[in-house]
C-alpha positions in Angstrom: 75.4 86.5 91.9 72.7 87.4 89.4 70.0 88.2 92.2 68.1 84.8 91.6 67.7 82.6 94.6 65.9 79.6 94.3 63.9 80.9 91.1 62.8 84.1 92.9 64.3 87.6 93.5 66.8 87.9 96.6 65.3 89.3 99.4 67.6 92.7 100.5 68.6 90.8 103.5 70.1 88.1 101.0 71.3 90.8 98.6 72.9 93.2 101.5 74.7 89.2 102.8 75.6 88.1 99.4 77.9 92.2 98.4 78.6 92.6 102.5 82.1 91.5 102.3 83.0 93.1 98.9 81.1 96.2 100.0 83.5 96.4 103.4 86.3 95.6 101.2 86.1 98.4 99.1 84.6 101.3 101.3 85.1 99.9 104.8 88.6 101.7 105.8 87.7 104.7 104.2 90.5 107.3 105.9 87.5 110.0 106.3 85.6 107.2 108.5 88.8 106.5 110.7 89.3 110.4 111.4 85.7 110.6 112.1 85.9 107.6 114.4 89.0 108.9 116.0 87.5 111.6 116.4 84.5 110.7 118.0 86.2 108.3 120.6 88.1 111.9 122.0 84.8 113.5 123.1 82.9 110.1 124.0 83.0 109.6 128.0 83.9 106.1 129.1 81.5 103.6 129.0 79.3 105.5 126.3 77.1 104.0 123.9 76.9 104.6 120.3 73.9 103.5 118.2 75.4 102.5 114.3 72.7 103.1 112.0 72.6 102.5 108.2 76.3 102.8 107.8 77.4 99.8 105.3 78.2 97.1 107.0 78.8 98.8 110.3 81.9 96.3 111.2 85.2 98.1 110.9 83.3 101.3 113.0 82.1 99.4 115.4 85.4 96.8 115.8 87.3 100.1 116.4 84.2 101.1 118.8 84.5 97.9 120.9 88.4 98.1 121.3 87.9 101.6 122.5 85.4 100.3 125.4 82.4 102.1 123.9 79.2 99.8 123.3 78.0 99.5 120.0 74.6 98.7 118.9 74.2 98.1 114.9 70.6 98.4 113.3 69.0 99.0 110.0 65.9 100.4 108.5 64.1 98.3 106.5 60.5 99.4 106.1 
């Protein structure tokens, strides 16, 4: 995709949506992230809530947290 939709530049959200799947495939299952999530799950109390801010698509981490019974909420900062 060239970054143009209907003859106008893409918004940040449109660009993220366009590259999100490829980004997740390339970076979504990094061993260091998986180790960090396992370490986090060892110390979180049952029913803990986690706010995931600015970490790629957030889906792989959120999926693992939810599967472990931790509530995950994603947020993206947009100035």
